N, C-alpha and C positions, 0 to 999 in steps of 0.2 A: 186726256187724263182719265184713267180707269182704275178700278179697284179689284184686288184679289180677295175673295171672301172665303173664309173657312167657318163652317157651322157644325156644331155638335160632333167634332172629330173624336173618335175613339179608336185606339189601336194598341195591340199587344203582339209581341212575337210569339210564334208557335211554341208551346211548351212552357210559357211563362205564366206565373200565377198573378202577376200585377200588370196593369195597363201602363204603357208609356204615356199615352194621352187618354183622358176620359172626359168626353163631353165638352171639349174646349171649343170656343168660338172667338174669332178675331178677324180683323181686316186690315189691309194696308194698301197704299196707293202705288201704282206702277211707276210713278215719278220719284218716289222716295229713295234716298240712299240709306237703306235700312240695315242696321247692325243687329245680328242675332247672338245673344249671349245666354249663359247659364252654366251651372256647374257640369263637369264631366258626368255623363250618364243621364242627363236630363232629357236628351232626345233631339239635340240640334241637328246632327247628321240624319237621324231618322226623319225629322220634319222635311229636310231637303228631298229625301227619297219619296216621301208621301206626296209632296208637291209635284214631283215629276211623274207620279202615277206608278211608281215601281213597287208599291206595297198595297195589298188589299186592306181596306179599312171600312169603318162605319162613319157616316156623316158625309158632308158635302164639301168639296173643294172646287170653287168656281173661279176660273182664271181665264181672262180674255187673250192672253199671250202664251206663246210656247216657252217652256223653260229650257235654258241651256245651263250646263254645270261645269264648274272647275273644282277639282282636277278631272281631266278627261283621260280615259285609258284608250290609247290608239289601237287600231286593229292590227297594225304592223309597224313596229318601231324602225324598220328598215326604209320605210317610205320617207320621202322628203318632208321637211317641216311644213311647207305650204300645203302639202296634201293632207296632213293631219289637221291643219286649220280648216280645210274643206269638209272634213268629217264633222267638225263642230258647227260650222256655219256654211252649209252648202249653198251655192249659187252666188257667192260674192265675187267681186272683181279683184284681181291681184293687186291693183293699185290701192284698193281700200285696205287690204291687209298690210301693205307697205306703210300706209299712212298711220295705222294704229301701232304697229310694231316700232316705227320710228319714234313715236311719242314715248315709248317705253325704253328707248335706247338700244333696241335690238337691230343690228346691222342687217341690210337687205340680203347680203350673201349668206347669212345664217339660214334663211328660208329654204335654200337649195341643199342644205346638208341633211343627211339621214337623221331622222328625229332622235334615234337612239344615241347619236354622238353628241347631242346637245347637253350642256350641264343642267343640273336641276333648276338653276336660276333662269337659264334660257328657255327651258321647257315651260316654266311658270309664266314668263312674259308672253310667250307665244299663245299659251292657253287662255290667258286673260284677254289679250288683244282680240282673239277670235270671238270671244263672247259678245263683243260690241260691234260686230260687223252687220248686224241686222236690227232694225228698229222694231221688228215684230217679235223679238226674243226678250225674255226677262232673265238676266243672269243670276245664277245661284253660285256663290263663291265661297268655298270651304277652305279656310286656313291658307291663304295665298302666300304668306311670308315665311313658311316653314323652311324653304331652301334658298332664301335670299340673303345676301350680305347687306350691310348697311346702305350702300348706294342703291342696291336693288329695291330695298324696302322703301326708300325715299322716292324712287322712280314710280313704283306701283302706287304709293300714297298720293303723289302728285297727279298721276293718271286718273285714278278713281275719283279724286276730288273734283275733276272736270266733268264727270259723267253723271247721268241721271238714270235712276231706275235700276236698282239691283239689291240683292240681299246678301249680306256679308257675314260669314261666321269667322270669328277671330278671337284669340286670346291676347292679341297685340293692342294694348290700350291706346298707344300713340296713334296707331292706324285708325282705330275706331273714332278717336277724337278728331282726327284730321279729315276724315271722309264722310262720316255719317251725320244725317240730319234727323234721324229717328232711330229708336232702339226697341227691339223686341226681346223680352226677358222670359225665359222658361223657368218658372219657379216650382216649388213643391206641389202647388195646387192649381197650376194653370199657366196661361200665357198672358203677359201684360205688354201693351204697346204704348210708347210715350214719345213725344217730340224731344229733340235735342241730341247731343252727342253722348258718349259714354260718361264723361266726367259729370255732366249735368244730371244724367239719370242716376249715377252712383251717389251724388250728393243728396238727391231727393230720397233715394232708397235708404241711405244711412240715417237721415233725419226721421224717416218713418219708422225704421227699426228701433231707434232710440225711444220714440214715443211709445211704441208697443212694449218695449222692455220695461219702461217706467210703469205702464199700466199693469204689466204682468207682476211686478213686485207688489203693487197694491193688492192685486187680486190674490196672490199667494197668501198675504196676511189675512185677507177675508176668508179664504178657504180654511186656513188654520183655525181661525176663530169659530167658523161654522162647525168644523170637525170637533173641536173641544166642547162646544155647546151641545152637539148631538150626543157626545159621550156622556156628559153630565145628565142630560135628560133620560137617557137609557138607564143610567145607574139609579136615578130616582125611581123610575118605573119598576126596576127590579126590587128595590128596597120595599116599595109599597106592596108589590105582589107577594113578597115574603111574609108580610104581616098577616096574610090570610090564614096562615096556620100558626099554631103556638098555644101556650097555656092560657086558660081563662076564656070567658065569653068573647066572641069576635063577630062583628057585623060584616060577614063576608060579602054580602051584596054591595054594601057601600064601598068597601075596600076594592072590590073587583071593578066597580065603576070608576073609582079614582085611578086605579092602575091602568085601565083602558085609555083614560084621558092622557095619562103620562106617556103611554106607548104611542098614542096618536101624535103628541107633540114631538116625540123622538123621530117618528117617521117623517114628519113635516120638516124637521131640521135636517134629516138625512137627504130629503128631496132638494132642499135649498143648496146643500153642499154639492150634490151632483150637478145641479144647474150651474153652480159657480165653476165647477171643473170643466163643463162643456163650454162655458163662456171663455175660460182661459185658453182652451184649445183653439177657439176661433180667433182670439187676439193674436196668437203667434202663428198666423196662417202662412206666412211666407218668409220666415227668418231662417236662413241657411246657416248651419254651424259646421265648421270643419274642425276635426281633431288636430291637436298640435303636431307639428312635424318635428320629430326627435332625431337629432344628428349626434352620432357617437364619435368621439375622437378616434383616430386610427391607432390601434394598439399594435405597434410594431417597434422592434428594437433599433431599427436604423433611422438616423436623422435624415438621410438622403434616400428618397424613395425611387427616383428615376433620373438617369443621366443620358442625354443625347449629345454626341460630339461629332461635328462636321458631317451631319447626315444629309444625303442627297437622295431624292426620290424621283423616279421617272417612270411613266407608263408609255412605252414605246420610245420614240426619239425625243419627245418633248419633256424636259424636266419640269416638275411642278414645285420642287423644293431643292435648294442648293446650299450646301455648307451651313446647315442649320444646327445650332447648339442651344441646349437649355438644361436646367436642373429643376427637379421637383423635390422640395423639402417636405418633411412630415408636417402636416397641419396647414400647409399653404392652400389657398383657393385661387386658382389661376384661370384667367380667361385668355383664349387664343383667338385673336381677331385678324381679319384680312379679307380681301375680295374672294369671290368664288373662284375655285381652281388654284388657290395659292398653297394648298397642301395642309390645311388645318386638320381635316379628317385623317389624312395620312399620318400625322403626328400622333393622334389619338390611337390609331390602329397599331402603330409601332409600340406604344406604351402598353397597349392591351395584349401584346403578343401575337397579333394577327399578321400573317405573312404578307409583307409589302415589299416590292422590289426596291432595294435601297443599298447605298454604300454608307460607310461610317459606323460609328459605335453606338449601340443602344444597350444600356445596362440597367437592370432592375434589381431592387433589393431582394435578398433571398427570402423565400417563403411568402412573397407578396401575392395576394389575391386581388386581381383587378376586375372590376365590373365595367361593362361597356354598353352604352345605349347608342345605336347608330341613328343617322338621320331618318332612314326608312325603317320604321319599327315593325313592319309587316312580317 
């Protein structure tokens, strides 16, 4: 059992005015199944690169193990799959790779195929299996379920739940709950490490946020009261000061002294108000708020948006979709499910107007503008 220690880590990208990390310190055990979470842009992938030593930084990263990472970019996608595994974990025996890929449901014959011919799910399983071929390595796993179907996600979840010692970045809450025994959260002001899976961490986080929100409501009322008191004191001071001039005999020394005391009270009230404002800022130290997601109904004259009739798709000799038909009506929210390689992405591409080799009828409503987000968003 060993520990990975990070102390006083500070990092910013060149040209940026703000630091991604500023003086953060934390530690985690190399036997933990550690989930890394945080809103997009908080620095999850950046932290993985820092751990690997790929970015110049201030502070200390002390690690007794070598870091390996998923996803891995192969030097040559024409190489056999087992050769790509050698790049990730050099020096292992072939039977060890077969043992790990078999646990993930990847047939042995797949290892002899060119890496570029493997599906996204097959590449994922190969890459994850290679991470655990050496006990001297500590795996860093970034979003492993992106290209997996339901069965693939279940296989990866079952596989990782049997392993010890890795750091997992994922937005898949079911995966985090199934495999993690500790969580690392990157918030607005730093890094927090806690025991338990995602649901346990989230329950504690929500309870803490509710307490801080309740304290914030009380503090807002106090700030308002302090502000009003400061304004009244300032008004009194101004009124007293104004009496120093006017008709008739005036004891200006006495009035000036009284005015100075009033101003001192006003300044004191202002100081208390500023301290209350600072206290408020510290209370809400790590509450993340996201703006509302606004969805607008499709403004189109046609009730039928898209129609596919007897559509077949093939890449080469092997068909991936045969005699497929569907309709998309205005306002519908449709999920297309199925195993990897069953033609789901091909259907989306056809509706998006992307050229896909097919037979059959594809008809879209006139004047329709289709937005398309592919699996690989690079």
